[in-house]
C-alpha positions as CSV (number, residue, x, y, z in Angstrom):
1,X,0.3,20.7,23.3
2,X,-1.8,21.3,26.3
3,X,-0.7,24.8,26.5
4,X,1.3,27.5,25.0
5,X,2.5,31.1,24.9
6,X,-1.6,31.4,24.0
7,X,-3.9,29.3,22.7
8,X,-3.3,27.5,19.3
9,X,-5.8,29.8,18.2
10,X,-3.8,33.2,18.6
11,X,-0.1,31.0,17.4
12,X,-1.8,29.9,14.1
13,X,-3.3,33.5,13.3
14,X,0.1,35.2,14.7
15,X,1.7,33.0,12.1
16,X,-1.0,34.3,9.1
17,X,0.1,37.8,10.1
18,X,3.6,37.2,9.7
19,X,2.9,36.1,6.6
20,X,1.6,39.5,5.6
21,X,4.8,40.7,7.7
22,X,7.2,38.9,5.1
23,X,6.1,41.1,2.8
24,X,7.9,43.8,4.8
25,X,11.0,41.1,4.8
26,X,11.1,40.1,1.6
27,X,8.8,41.7,-1.0
28,X,9.0,45.3,0.2
29,X,12.5,45.2,-0.3
30,X,12.5,43.8,-4.2
31,X,9.5,45.7,-5.0
32,X,11.7,49.1,-4.1
33,X,14.8,47.9,-5.8
34,X,12.9,46.7,-8.8
35,X,10.2,49.2,-9.4
36,X,10.0,52.5,-10.1
37,X,8.1,55.1,-8.2
38,X,4.9,55.0,-10.6
39,X,4.9,51.1,-10.3
40,X,5.8,51.2,-6.5
41,X,2.6,53.8,-6.4
42,X,0.0,51.7,-8.4
43,X,1.2,48.8,-6.3
44,X,0.5,50.9,-3.2
45,X,-2.8,52.1,-4.0
46,X,-4.1,49.0,-5.2
47,X,-3.9,47.7,-1.8
48,X,-6.0,51.0,-0.6
49,X,-8.6,50.5,-3.1
50,X,-8.9,46.6,-2.3
51,X,-9.8,48.1,1.7
52,X,-12.2,50.5,-0.1
53,X,-13.9,47.6,-2.2
54,X,-14.0,45.7,1.2
55,X,-16.4,48.5,2.6
56,X,-19.0,46.6,0.7
57,X,-19.2,44.4,3.8
58,X,-20.9,46.9,5.3
59,X,-20.0,45.8,8.7
60,X,-21.8,42.1,7.9
61,X,-18.7,40.0,8.3
62,X,-18.1,41.5,12.2
63,X,-21.7,41.0,13.5
64,X,-22.3,37.4,10.9
65,X,-19.3,36.2,13.5
66,X,-20.6,37.2,16.4
67,X,-24.3,35.8,15.7
68,X,-22.3,32.6,14.4
69,X,-20.6,32.5,18.4
70,X,-24.3,33.4,19.9
71,X,-25.8,30.4,18.4
72,X,-23.0,28.4,18.9
73,X,-23.1,28.9,22.6
74,X,-26.7,27.5,22.2
75,X,-28.8,30.2,21.8
76,X,-31.9,30.6,20.3
77,X,-32.1,34.3,19.4
78,X,-29.8,37.1,18.8
79,X,-29.6,40.4,21.1
80,X,-30.3,43.6,19.0
81,X,-29.1,45.7,21.7
82,X,-27.7,46.6,24.4
83,X,-31.3,46.5,26.7
84,X,-32.0,42.9,25.1
85,X,-28.3,41.7,25.9
86,X,-28.8,42.9,29.5
87,X,-31.7,41.4,30.2
88,X,-30.8,38.0,28.8
89,X,-31.7,35.5,31.3
90,X,-31.9,32.5,29.2
91,X,-30.4,29.4,30.0
92,X,-27.6,28.5,27.2
93,X,-26.7,24.8,26.7
94,X,-23.1,25.8,25.6
95,X,-23.6,22.9,22.8
96,X,-24.4,24.9,19.2
97,X,-27.8,25.5,17.7
98,X,-26.9,23.9,14.7
99,X,-30.7,24.9,13.1
100,X,-30.0,28.3,14.0
101,X,-27.2,28.4,12.7
102,X,-28.0,26.6,9.3
103,X,-30.5,29.1,9.0
104,X,-27.7,32.4,9.5
105,X,-25.5,30.5,6.8
106,X,-28.4,30.6,4.2
107,X,-29.7,33.8,5.2
108,X,-26.2,35.2,4.6
109,X,-26.3,34.1,1.3
110,X,-28.2,36.6,0.3
111,X,-27.2,39.4,2.1
112,X,-23.2,38.4,0.2
113,X,-24.8,38.1,-3.2
114,X,-26.0,41.7,-3.0
115,X,-23.1,42.8,-1.2
116,X,-20.8,41.8,-4.5
117,X,-22.5,44.0,-6.5
118,X,-22.8,47.2,-4.6
119,X,-18.8,46.6,-4.6
120,X,-18.5,46.4,-8.4
121,X,-20.3,49.8,-8.1
122,X,-17.8,50.7,-5.9
123,X,-14.8,49.7,-8.3
124,X,-16.4,51.2,-11.5
125,X,-16.7,54.1,-10.0
126,X,-14.4,55.3,-7.2
127,X,-11.5,53.3,-8.6
128,X,-10.4,54.9,-11.2
129,X,-11.0,58.5,-10.0
130,X,-8.8,57.5,-7.1
131,X,-6.1,55.7,-9.4
132,X,-6.5,58.7,-12.7
133,X,-3.5,60.7,-11.4
134,X,-0.8,57.4,-11.0
135,X,-2.4,56.8,-14.4
136,X,-1.1,60.2,-16.3
137,X,2.2,60.2,-14.6
138,X,2.6,56.5,-16.2
139,X,1.3,57.7,-19.1
140,X,-1.6,55.9,-19.2
141,X,0.4,52.5,-19.6
142,X,-2.2,49.7,-20.9
143,X,-0.7,46.9,-17.9
144,X,-1.6,49.1,-15.1
145,X,-5.4,49.1,-16.3
146,X,-5.0,45.6,-17.1
147,X,-3.7,45.1,-13.4
148,X,-6.7,47.4,-12.1
149,X,-9.8,45.6,-14.2
150,X,-8.0,41.8,-13.2
151,X,-8.5,43.2,-9.2
152,X,-12.1,43.5,-10.1
153,X,-12.8,39.2,-9.4
154,X,-10.2,39.3,-7.1
155,X,-12.6,41.7,-4.8
156,X,-15.6,40.0,-5.5
157,X,-14.4,36.8,-4.3
158,X,-12.8,38.4,-1.6
159,X,-16.2,40.2,-0.1
160,X,-17.6,36.2,-0.7
161,X,-14.8,35.0,1.5
162,X,-15.4,37.1,4.4
163,X,-19.1,35.0,4.5
164,X,-17.1,31.8,4.8
165,X,-14.1,33.4,7.3
166,X,-16.8,34.8,9.8
167,X,-18.6,31.7,9.9
168,X,-15.3,29.2,11.0
169,X,-14.1,31.9,13.3
170,X,-17.3,32.2,15.0
171,X,-17.7,28.4,15.1
172,X,-13.8,28.6,16.7
173,X,-12.0,27.4,13.9
174,X,-9.8,30.2,14.2
175,X,-6.5,28.2,14.2
176,X,-7.4,26.0,11.3
177,X,-8.8,29.2,9.4
178,X,-5.4,30.6,9.9
179,X,-3.2,27.7,9.2
180,X,-4.9,27.7,5.7
181,X,-4.2,31.5,5.6
182,X,-0.8,31.1,6.4
183,X,0.1,28.1,4.1
184,X,-1.7,29.6,0.8
185,X,0.1,33.1,2.3
186,X,3.7,31.4,1.9
187,X,2.8,30.4,-1.9
188,X,1.8,34.0,-2.3
189,X,4.9,35.3,-0.9
190,X,6.7,33.1,-3.4
191,X,5.0,33.6,-6.5
192,X,6.0,37.1,-5.3
193,X,9.5,36.9,-4.7
194,X,10.0,35.2,-8.7
195,X,7.5,37.8,-9.9
196,X,9.6,40.3,-8.7
197,X,12.9,38.4,-8.9
198,X,12.3,38.0,-12.8
199,X,11.1,41.8,-13.0
200,X,7.6,41.6,-14.2
201,X,5.4,44.8,-14.2
202,X,2.5,44.4,-11.2
203,X,0.2,43.4,-13.3
204,X,1.7,39.4,-12.3
205,X,1.4,40.5,-8.1
206,X,-2.5,41.8,-9.2
207,X,-2.5,37.7,-11.1
208,X,-0.9,35.9,-7.8
209,X,-3.8,38.0,-5.4
210,X,-6.1,36.4,-8.0
211,X,-5.0,32.7,-7.6
212,X,-4.5,33.4,-4.0
213,X,-8.0,34.3,-3.1
214,X,-9.4,31.6,-5.3
215,X,-7.7,29.0,-3.8
216,X,-9.0,30.6,0.2
217,X,-12.4,30.8,-0.7
218,X,-12.9,27.5,-1.9
219,X,-11.1,26.4,1.2
220,X,-12.9,27.9,3.7
221,X,-15.9,27.0,2.3
222,X,-15.5,23.6,2.3
223,X,-14.9,23.6,6.0
224,X,-18.1,24.8,6.9
225,X,-19.8,22.5,5.3
226,X,-17.4,19.2,6.3
227,X,-18.6,21.0,9.9
228,X,-22.9,20.7,9.1
229,X,-22.1,17.6,7.5
230,X,-20.3,16.4,10.9
231,X,-23.5,17.1,12.9
232,X,-25.4,15.6,10.8
233,X,-27.1,18.9,9.2
234,X,-27.6,18.8,5.6
235,X,-28.2,22.2,4.1
236,X,-31.5,21.4,2.2
237,X,-32.6,24.9,1.1
238,X,-29.9,26.9,0.3
239,X,-32.0,29.9,-0.3
240,X,-34.1,30.1,2.4
241,X,-33.9,33.7,4.2
242,X,-35.1,33.9,7.8
243,X,-36.0,37.4,8.2
244,X,-35.9,37.9,12.0
245,X,-32.2,36.9,12.1
246,X,-31.3,39.8,9.5
247,X,-33.7,42.1,11.3
248,X,-31.3,40.9,14.4
249,X,-27.8,41.2,12.3
250,X,-28.9,44.4,10.5
251,X,-29.5,46.3,13.7
252,X,-25.7,46.0,14.4
253,X,-25.1,45.8,10.9
254,X,-25.8,49.3,9.7
255,X,-23.4,51.4,12.5
256,X,-20.5,48.6,12.3
257,X,-21.2,49.8,8.0
258,X,-21.4,53.3,8.3
259,X,-18.2,52.9,10.9
260,X,-15.8,50.8,8.7
261,X,-16.3,53.4,6.4
262,X,-15.3,55.9,9.0
263,X,-12.3,54.1,9.6
264,X,-11.5,53.9,6.1
265,X,-11.3,57.6,5.5
266,X,-9.6,57.7,9.2
267,X,-7.0,54.8,7.6
268,X,-6.9,55.5,4.1
269,X,-8.0,59.1,3.5
270,X,-4.2,60.4,3.8
271,X,-3.4,57.8,0.9
272,X,-5.6,59.1,-1.5
273,X,-5.2,62.6,-0.9
274,X,-1.4,61.6,-1.4
275,X,-1.9,59.9,-4.3
276,X,-3.2,63.0,-6.2
277,X,0.1,64.8,-5.5
278,X,2.6,65.3,-8.6
279,X,5.4,64.2,-6.8
280,X,5.9,60.8,-7.3
281,X,8.7,59.7,-5.4
282,X,7.3,61.5,-2.3
283,X,4.1,59.8,-2.8
284,X,5.7,56.2,-2.7
285,X,7.6,57.1,0.7
286,X,4.4,58.3,1.9
287,X,2.6,54.9,0.7
288,X,5.7,52.7,2.0
289,X,5.6,54.0,5.4
290,X,1.8,53.8,5.7
291,X,1.7,50.2,4.4
292,X,4.2,48.9,7.1
293,X,2.7,50.4,10.1
294,X,-0.8,49.0,8.9
295,X,0.8,45.3,9.0
296,X,2.8,46.0,12.0
297,X,-0.6,47.4,13.3
298,X,-2.6,44.5,11.9
299,X,0.2,41.6,13.4
300,X,-0.3,43.2,17.3
301,X,-4.1,43.3,16.4
302,X,-4.7,40.0,16.5
303,X,-3.7,38.9,20.0
304,X,-6.9,40.2,21.0
305,X,-9.2,39.6,17.6
306,X,-8.2,35.9,17.4
307,X,-9.6,35.6,20.5
308,X,-12.9,37.6,20.2
309,X,-15.1,34.8,19.7
310,X,-13.6,34.0,23.4
311,X,-14.9,37.0,24.7
312,X,-18.0,36.6,23.4
313,X,-18.7,33.8,25.0
314,X,-17.6,35.4,28.2
315,X,-20.0,38.0,27.2
316,X,-22.9,35.5,26.6
317,X,-22.2,34.2,30.1
318,X,-22.2,37.7,31.7
319,X,-19.2,37.0,33.2
320,X,-17.7,40.4,33.1
321,X,-14.5,39.6,35.4
322,X,-13.2,36.9,32.8
323,X,-13.7,39.2,30.2
324,X,-11.2,41.9,31.7
325,X,-8.6,39.6,32.4
326,X,-8.6,38.1,29.2
327,X,-9.2,41.4,27.6
328,X,-5.8,43.2,29.4
329,X,-3.4,40.5,28.7
330,X,-4.3,40.3,25.3
331,X,-4.3,44.4,25.0
332,X,-1.0,44.2,27.1
333,X,0.5,41.7,24.5
334,X,-0.3,43.4,21.0
335,X,0.3,46.9,21.9
336,X,3.7,45.8,23.7
337,X,4.2,44.1,20.3
338,X,3.4,46.9,18.4
339,X,5.4,49.4,20.4
340,X,8.8,47.7,19.8
341,X,7.9,47.1,16.5
342,X,8.0,50.7,15.9
343,X,10.8,51.6,18.1
344,X,12.6,48.9,15.8
345,X,11.1,51.1,12.5
346,X,12.5,54.3,13.8
347,X,16.0,53.0,14.2
348,X,16.6,50.8,11.5
349,X,14.2,51.8,8.5
350,X,16.0,54.5,7.0
351,X,19.2,52.4,6.9
352,X,18.0,49.7,5.2
353,X,16.4,51.0,2.9
354,X,19.2,53.0,1.8
355,X,20.3,49.8,1.1
356,X,17.7,48.7,-1.8
357,X,17.0,52.6,-3.3
358,X,19.1,55.6,-2.9
359,X,15.5,57.4,-3.2
360,X,13.0,55.6,-1.0
361,X,12.8,56.5,2.6
362,X,10.4,56.7,5.2
363,X,8.6,59.8,5.7
364,X,10.7,62.3,7.7
365,X,11.3,61.3,11.7
366,X,8.7,64.0,13.0
367,X,5.9,63.0,11.2
368,X,7.1,59.7,11.6
369,X,6.9,59.5,15.3
370,X,3.8,61.4,15.0
371,X,1.9,58.7,12.6
372,X,3.4,55.6,15.2
373,X,1.7,57.6,18.2
374,X,-1.2,57.9,16.0
375,X,-1.9,54.3,15.6
376,X,-0.8,53.2,18.7
377,X,-3.8,55.3,20.2
378,X,-5.9,53.8,17.4
379,X,-5.4,50.6,18.1
380,X,-5.8,50.7,21.9
381,X,-8.8,52.5,21.4
382,X,-9.8,49.6,18.9
383,X,-9.2,47.0,21.4
384,X,-11.6,48.0,23.8
385,X,-14.3,48.8,21.2
386,X,-14.0,45.2,20.0
387,X,-14.9,44.2,23.5
388,X,-17.8,46.7,24.0
389,X,-19.6,45.8,20.8
390,X,-20.2,42.0,22.3
391,X,-22.9,43.4,23.5
392,X,-24.4,44.3,20.0
393,X,-24.5,47.8,20.9
394,X,-22.4,49.9,18.6
395,X,-22.6,53.5,19.5
396,X,-19.2,54.7,17.3
397,X,-21.2,56.0,14.2
398,X,-21.1,59.4,15.0
399,X,-17.7,60.2,16.0
400,X,-16.2,57.9,13.6
401,X,-17.5,58.7,10.5
402,X,-17.4,62.7,11.0
403,X,-13.9,62.4,11.7
404,X,-12.9,60.3,8.9
405,X,-14.7,63.3,6.8
406,X,-13.3,65.7,8.1
407,X,-9.9,64.5,7.9
408,X,-10.5,63.8,4.4
409,X,-11.7,66.6,3.3
410,X,-10.0,68.8,5.4
411,X,-6.9,67.2,4.0
412,X,-7.7,68.3,0.8
413,X,-7.3,71.8,1.6
414,X,-4.5,71.4,4.5
415,X,-2.0,69.8,1.8
416,X,-1.3,72.6,-0.6
417,X,-0.6,74.8,2.2
418,X,1.0,72.6,5.7
419,X,1.9,69.7,3.4
420,X,2.0,66.0,4.8
421,X,3.0,67.6,8.0
422,X,-1.0,69.2,8.2
423,X,-2.8,66.1,7.4
424,X,-0.8,63.9,10.0
425,X,-1.5,66.7,12.9
426,X,-5.7,67.0,11.7
427,X,-5.7,63.1,11.9
428,X,-3.7,63.1,15.2
429,X,-5.8,66.0,16.5
430,X,-9.3,64.8,14.9
431,X,-8.9,60.7,16.3
432,X,-7.6,62.2,20.2
433,X,-10.5,64.7,20.1
434,X,-13.1,62.0,19.4
435,X,-12.4,58.6,19.0
436,X,-9.0,57.2,21.0
437,X,-11.4,58.2,24.8
438,X,-15.3,56.8,23.7
439,X,-14.8,53.4,23.4
440,X,-12.4,53.5,26.2
441,X,-14.5,54.7,28.8
442,X,-17.7,52.7,27.4
443,X,-15.7,49.3,27.8
444,X,-14.2,50.1,31.3
445,X,-17.9,50.6,32.0
446,X,-19.1,47.7,30.4
447,X,-16.4,45.7,32.4
448,X,-17.0,47.9,35.4
449,X,-14.1,48.8,35.4
450,X,-12.9,52.2,37.2
451,X,-10.7,54.7,34.7
452,X,-8.3,55.1,37.7
453,X,-8.2,51.4,38.6
454,X,-7.8,50.3,34.7
455,X,-4.6,52.8,34.5
456,X,-2.7,50.6,37.3
457,X,-4.4,47.6,36.6
458,X,-3.6,47.1,32.9
459,X,-0.1,46.8,33.0
460,X,-0.2,45.1,36.1
461,X,-2.9,42.0,35.1
462,X,-1.3,42.3,31.2
463,X,2.5,41.4,32.5
464,X,1.5,38.9,34.9
465,X,-0.6,37.6,32.0
466,X,2.1,37.2,29.3
467,X,4.3,35.8,32.1
468,X,1.8,33.1,33.3
469,X,1.6,32.2,29.3
470,X,5.4,32.1,29.0
471,X,5.8,30.1,32.4
472,X,3.3,27.4,31.0
473,X,5.1,27.3,28.1
474,X,8.6,26.3,29.4
475,X,7.4,24.4,32.2
476,X,5.3,22.3,29.6
477,X,8.2,22.2,27.1
478,X,10.8,21.0,29.7
479,X,8.7,18.0,30.6
480,X,8.4,17.0,27.2
481,X,11.7,17.2,26.1
């Protein structure tokens, strides 16, 4: 098929995320119906801890993807900052620099070995502290602790998988990687449904996760090695470490790592705070709402981030006009999907939950609307940040980290007096004051797009982009029929 609504990479990435959305449609209803509030809280917080463990990646995954994308266009070095990016005048062949890609692969091997050790330290120290209140409310159930300790090897495999996933995406195999995620995700989804239909405890859900993660690791690793074999490149020195490549990666990585920590505090800080309250049902309602909002946001954001190597390729060519057109189209489509899904959630969320469990609800409507508005603004700024860091310049460290610390620290002080509304308002105001505008301004400056022009041209370019893709899809299918 020549063209579709979006390219094959985007469709397959969506398919992967729609498997996650299947959890909302199939797993979540069963989980809410079968599990007690304590069991629900354990499951939501185990997923939050997975996010904490993945912070051990420290930004290397995103920077590694950009490095692969640059070498895949024929570059022989990685720009360390915006100045090097702007001064870059080499004639790119736009043919893969296989030798540099091999050096990057072996260099990343040692990096991710150390990152795995760092992740183990996080899980051993922070995980039990976060779960302690939930464990106390569940009377220290042994199967709850078994579920947590089973989660640890799962996270180790996940952090190692980031390396292979970044390589595949940088090489342009986004569709293939997403297809694997989709197929494995379907099997995981079926496994979850069987576990819940049999009314088995959460430890069995964690066991399904371990199996899924293991299969994904081996599939993605084999695809990367297959690519090198097809290029007649044998990785002979798997322990080779290229210090020059590492220095280029590290220049942006430490900043990305701090940003990841800040984003985690922004995204999961409120969940950690709510996990310490004594009301198990209120905790379950909030964690469920947060999980659903995050999944919808993840599905919507894939419209741009599944195509981010293409954006980076335009950046390597200094083709800002193409960056502008493509970025506007993917962002508009993503935000449209997100807002539509959130409106449906507002209208049908609680009626659907009431059919499953009389005690389960989304958070109160005023809080829900404020959470949705916060997420929409966050995703918009995240889109622009993803575009700007194609320069390998990462200036978002301080605002993101400071805001995350303020929200987490301030939340513990606010929640006893102002309750849930207090921490939600704190997050909205904090994000609006620092993060929701900064990356947008930098991205528009990179694209040479004036703010007043952007406000008008963004919806115009975006809607035209979607219209052209739909028209192309319909025309092609009509010809085929």
